[in-house]
C-alpha positions in Angstrom: 0.0 0.0 0.0 2.8 2.4 0.9 4.5 1.6 -2.4 1.4 2.2 -4.3 0.8 5.6 -2.5 4.4 6.6 -3.2 3.9 5.8 -6.9 0.7 7.8 -7.0 2.2 10.7 -5.2 5.3 10.7 -7.4 3.1 10.6 -10.5 1.0 13.5 -9.2 4.2 15.4 -8.5 5.4 14.9 -12.1 2.0 16.1 -13.4 2.1 19.2 -11.2 5.7 19.9 -12.2 4.8 19.5 -15.9 1.8 21.8 -15.6 3.9 24.3 -13.7 6.6 24.3 -16.4 3.9 24.6 -19.1 2.3 27.6 -17.3 5.7 29.3 -16.9 6.8 28.5 -20.5 3.5 29.9 -21.9 3.5 33.0 -19.6 0.1 32.1 -18.1 0.7 34.1 -14.9 3.1 36.7 -16.4 0.5 38.1 -18.8 1.6 41.1 -20.8 4.8 41.7 -18.8 8.5 41.2 -19.3 11.2 42.4 -21.7 8.9 42.5 -24.8 6.8 45.2 -23.0 9.6 47.4 -21.7 9.1 50.1 -24.4 5.7 50.9 -22.8 7.5 51.8 -19.6 10.4 53.7 -21.3 8.2 55.8 -23.6 9.2 59.2 -22.2 12.9 58.8 -22.6 15.1 61.7 -21.5 16.8 64.8 -22.8 19.9 62.7 -23.5 18.0 61.0 -26.3 18.0 64.3 -28.3 16.0 64.1 -31.6 15.5 60.4 -31.0 13.4 61.0 -28.0 10.0 61.1 -29.8 10.8 57.8 -31.4 10.1 56.1 -28.1 6.5 57.1 -28.5 6.5 56.4 -32.3 7.2 52.7 -31.8 4.1 52.4 -29.5 1.8 53.3 -32.4 -0.9 51.1 -33.8 -0.1 48.8 -36.8 -1.9 46.0 -38.7 -1.5 42.7 -36.7 1.1 44.6 -34.7 3.6 44.1 -37.5 5.4 47.3 -36.6 6.4 48.0 -40.2 8.6 51.0 -39.6 12.3 52.0 -39.7 13.8 55.3 -38.8 17.0 57.0 -39.9 18.1 60.0 -37.8 20.5 62.5 -39.4 20.9 65.6 -37.2 17.5 67.3 -37.0 15.9 65.2 -39.7 14.2 61.9 -39.2 13.5 59.8 -42.3 10.6 57.3 -41.8 10.7 54.2 -43.9 8.1 51.5 -44.6 9.7 48.2 -43.8 8.2 46.3 -46.7 9.6 43.0 -45.5 7.2 43.1 -42.5 4.0 42.7 -44.6 0.8 40.7 -44.5 1.1 39.3 -48.0 -2.3 38.6 -49.6 -3.9 40.2 -46.5 -2.5 43.6 -47.6 -1.3 43.1 -51.2 -0.8 46.8 -51.9 0.9 47.5 -48.5 -2.0 50.0 -47.9 -2.5 49.0 -44.3 1.3 48.9 -43.8 1.4 52.6 -44.7 -1.6 53.3 -42.4 0.6 51.8 -39.6 3.5 54.1 -40.7 1.2 57.0 -40.5 0.2 56.0 -37.0 3.9 56.0 -35.9 4.4 59.5 -37.5 1.4 60.9 -35.6 2.8 59.5 -32.3 6.2 61.0 -33.1 4.7 64.4 -33.9 2.6 64.4 -30.7 5.6 63.5 -28.6 7.9 66.0 -30.3 5.5 68.9 -29.5 5.3 67.8 -25.9 9.1 67.8 -25.7 9.5 71.3 -27.1 10.1 70.5 -30.8 8.2 71.8 -33.9 7.8 69.4 -36.8 7.5 69.6 -40.5 6.2 66.3 -42.0 6.8 65.8 -45.7 5.2 62.5 -46.8 6.5 60.8 -50.0 4.3 60.8 -53.1 3.6 57.7 -55.1 1.1 55.0 -55.7 0.9 51.7 -53.8 1.4 48.8 -56.2 1.3 45.1 -56.1 4.4 43.1 -55.1 6.9 45.9 -54.5 10.5 45.1 -53.7 11.2 44.0 -50.1 13.6 46.8 -49.5 12.5 49.6 -47.1 10.8 52.5 -48.9 10.9 56.2 -47.8 7.5 57.2 -46.5 8.2 60.6 -45.0 10.8 63.0 -43.7 10.3 64.9 -40.5 12.3 68.1 -39.9 12.6 69.1 -36.3 13.2 72.6 -34.8 13.5 73.9 -31.3 10.2 75.2 -29.9 8.3 75.4 -26.6 6.8 72.3 -24.9 3.1 72.0 -25.7 1.0 70.1 -23.1 -1.4 67.7 -24.8 -3.8 65.1 -23.3 -3.2 63.0 -26.4 0.5 62.7 -25.5 -0.4 61.6 -22.0 -2.6 58.9 -23.6 0.2 57.3 -25.6 1.2 54.6 -23.1 -2.4 53.8 -22.3 -3.7 53.4 -25.9 -4.2 49.7 -26.7 -6.5 47.9 -29.1 -9.5 46.5 -27.2 -10.9 43.3 -28.8 -13.2 42.5 -25.9 -16.9 43.2 -25.4 -18.1 46.8 -25.2 -21.0 48.0 -23.0 -24.2 48.9 -24.8 -24.0 52.6 -23.9 -24.6 55.1 -26.6 -21.9 57.7 -27.4 -23.2 61.2 -27.3 -23.5 62.8 -30.8 -21.7 65.9 -29.7 -18.7 63.7 -28.7 -18.7 62.0 -32.1 -18.8 65.4 -33.8 -15.8 66.6 -31.8 -13.9 63.5 -32.8 -14.7 64.2 -36.5 -13.3 67.8 -36.1 -10.2 66.4 -34.4 -9.2 63.9 -37.1 -10.7 65.2 -40.4 -8.7 67.4 -42.7 -8.4 68.3 -46.4 -7.1 64.8 -47.3 -9.1 62.8 -44.8 -12.8 62.4 -43.9 -14.3 60.6 -40.8 -17.8 59.2 -40.7 -19.5 57.5 -37.7 -22.3 55.0 -38.0 -24.4 54.9 -34.9 -27.9 54.4 -36.2 -29.2 51.0 -35.3 -30.2 49.9 -38.8 -26.9 51.2 -40.4 -24.9 49.5 -37.6 -26.6 46.2 -38.2 -25.9 46.5 -42.0 -22.2 47.4 -41.5 -21.8 44.7 -38.8 -23.2 42.1 -41.2 -20.8 43.4 -43.9 -17.8 43.0 -41.5 -18.8 39.4 -40.6 -19.3 38.5 -44.3 -15.8 39.9 -45.1 -14.4 37.8 -42.2 -16.0 34.7 -43.5 -14.5 35.3 -47.0 -11.0 35.9 -45.5 -11.2 32.7 -43.4 -12.3 30.7 -46.5 -9.3 32.1 -48.5 -6.4 29.7 -47.8 -3.7 32.2 -48.8 -5.2 35.0 -46.7 -5.6 32.7 -43.7 -2.0 31.5 -43.9 -0.6 35.0 -44.2 -2.6 36.2 -41.2 -1.7 33.2 -39.1 2.0 33.9 -39.5 1.6 36.9 -37.1 -0.2 35.0 -34.3 2.0 34.6 -31.2 1.1 32.1 -28.5 3.6 31.2 -25.8 6.0 33.3 -23.8 9.0 32.2 -25.8 7.2 33.1 -29.1 6.5 36.6 -27.8 10.0 37.1 -26.6 11.5 35.9 -29.9 9.4 38.1 -32.1 8.1 41.0 -30.0 5.3 41.6 -32.4 2.1 40.1 -33.7 -1.3 39.3 -32.1 -0.9 37.5 -28.7 -3.4 35.5 -26.7 -3.4 38.2 -24.0 -4.6 40.8 -26.6 -7.1 38.6 -28.3 -10.1 39.9 -26.3 -11.1 36.6 -24.7 -12.0 36.2 -21.1 -9.3 35.6 -18.4 -10.4 31.9 -18.2 -10.2 31.5 -22.0 -6.8 33.2 -22.1 -5.4 30.7 -19.6 -6.9 27.8 -21.4 -5.5 29.0 -24.7 -2.0 29.3 -23.2 -2.1 25.9 -21.5 -3.5 24.0 -24.4 -1.6 23.0 -27.6 -0.9 25.6 -30.2 -4.0 26.2 -32.4 -4.0 25.7 -36.1 -4.9 28.4 -38.6 -8.3 26.9 -39.3 -9.1 27.0 -35.5 -7.9 30.5 -35.2 -10.1 31.6 -38.1 -13.1 30.0 -36.5 -12.5 31.7 -33.2 -11.9 35.0 -35.0 -15.1 34.7 -36.9 -17.1 33.8 -33.7 -15.6 36.8 -31.9 -16.3 39.1 -34.9 -19.9 38.0 -35.0 -20.8 37.6 -31.4 -18.6 40.2 -29.7 -17.0 42.8 -32.0 -20.0 43.7 -34.1 -22.7 42.6 -31.7 -21.5 44.8 -28.8 -20.4 47.9 -30.8 -22.5 51.0 -30.0 -20.9 52.8 -33.0 -18.6 52.1 -36.0 -16.4 54.6 -37.8 -14.9 54.9 -41.2 -11.9 56.9 -42.4 -12.1 57.9 -46.0 -9.6 59.3 -48.6 -9.9 60.4 -52.2 -7.7 57.4 -53.3 -6.9 54.6 -50.9 -3.9 53.5 -53.0 -2.2 56.9 -52.9 0.7 56.6 -50.6 0.4 60.0 -49.0 -3.3 59.5 -48.4 -2.7 56.2 -46.7 -0.2 57.9 -44.4 -2.7 60.7 -43.7 -5.4 58.2 -42.9 -3.0 56.4 -40.5 -2.3 59.6 -38.7 -6.0 60.3 -38.4 -6.6 56.9 -36.8 -3.8 57.3 -34.3 -5.1 60.7 -33.3 -8.6 59.3 -33.0 -7.5 56.3 -30.9 -5.5 58.6 -28.6 -8.5 60.8 -28.1 -10.7 57.8 -27.4 -8.3 56.6 -24.8 -8.1 60.1 -23.2 -11.9 60.1 -22.9 -12.2 56.6 -21.4 -13.4 55.0 -24.7 -12.0 52.0 -26.5 -11.3 51.3 -30.2 -10.6 48.4 -32.5 -9.9 48.1 -36.2 -12.5 46.0 -38.1 -11.1 46.6 -41.5 -12.0 43.3 -43.1 -14.3 44.8 -45.8 -11.5 47.1 -47.1 -9.1 44.2 -47.0 -11.4 42.2 -49.2 -11.6 45.2 -51.6 -7.9 45.0 -51.9 -7.9 41.3 -52.3 -10.5 41.4 -55.1 -8.6 44.1 -56.9 -5.4 42.0 -56.6 -7.3 39.1 -58.2 -8.9 41.3 -60.9 -12.5 40.6 -59.6 -15.4 42.9 -58.9 -16.4 43.2 -55.3 -19.6 44.1 -53.5 -18.0 45.7 -50.4 -16.8 48.9 -52.1 -20.3 50.1 -53.2 -21.9 49.0 -50.0 -19.3 50.9 -47.8 -19.6 54.0 -50.0 -23.4 54.0 -49.7 -23.2 53.8 -45.9 -20.5 56.5 -45.8 -22.7 59.0 -47.8 -19.6 60.9 -48.8 -19.4 61.3 -52.6 -16.0 61.3 -54.1 -14.3 59.6 -51.1 -13.6 55.9 -50.5 -13.2 54.1 -47.2 -9.7 52.9 -46.3 -10.3 52.1 -42.6 -13.2 50.7 -40.6 -13.3 50.5 -36.8 -15.6 50.2 -33.8 -15.6 52.4 -30.7 -17.3 52.3 -27.3 -17.0 51.8 -23.6 -15.1 48.5 -22.9 -16.1 46.0 -20.3 -12.5 44.9 -19.7 -9.1 46.6 -19.7 -6.9 45.9 -22.8 -3.3 44.8 -22.1 -0.4 46.2 -24.2 1.0 44.4 -27.2 4.7 43.4 -27.4 7.1 45.8 -29.0 10.5 45.6 -30.6 13.2 47.7 -28.9 14.1 51.1 -30.3 17.6 49.8 -31.3 16.0 47.4 -33.7 14.3 50.1 -35.8 16.5 53.2 -35.5 19.7 54.0 -37.3 21.6 57.1 -36.2 23.3 58.3 -39.4 24.7 61.3 -37.6 27.3 59.0 -36.1 28.1 57.1 -39.3 
């Protein structure tokens, strides 16, 4: 009997140890903490950083699938911003349109931080058209000239380390029309329009469109594979890449997050099914309002950058006001996919009809509202990985 009890106790000990190692290896208890998240703590930098100081905020910007597709070259008082075309989503973003939206987000964070640190900025975006299958080498997206100025306090700057994509459920609380109007005034400009969809019927129509686009993406093997490459699961995966969509940021409940980390790695088809279910039952079902960012030509490089700057500014403003935001850009991604394949699509006319803005086309769709749960940060690559100081070369 004693021998049998000893064997059982020993076996139980092995199981507990194995589960403990699995939990540690997958970062079950650590959550969104550790070296991959240090940039969120070091975002202010110091005067010793010089013209590179605003870059600590730039690398905390939004980007598609957290690909962080930016590179910076610092030469004196000029910062050249490049689109790192090697960090692309393939068939998910065939024209690198969303990549340039992400670069625009980084530029907006940079400008906001520079003003807070007492620098004036002059942003000159590159002109050009976004084409299929560009070369993998980095492409110049913009140059930012810096000059000395006076520090400008800004609530949007204070919101930078708190802005995170919230993929969880939102509360069914309407957003005051006056608040939406103020957000339009904040982000719109000569090259960008912002439209909000809060009417119940229009919301239902746009939500159904987002779900339909998600279904088509999931049914497209190439798009599914290209998206899956940026899914990060365990702790080691996060530390190795410091990018991508993690289980912690997926928007699932705490219990589901733990189960997802403890279980075996999910396949692309399973991820797609979960994503579709969340899109249908959480993202679109609990959104009190949707938004669209429109430009004259979504494949114009400068327009894509301007749209990215508008989204970053909007998301910072939402954060400062206690609101949450999440991109739901699947319909526009399908527009790009169909154009890549030379097919007609039904998403472009449907989105244009909902936007009611003649002569403009949607390039970015998102939801906003009051979140039920706090959103954790996403992993970030260190500044040293994305910045080259040409002054010292």
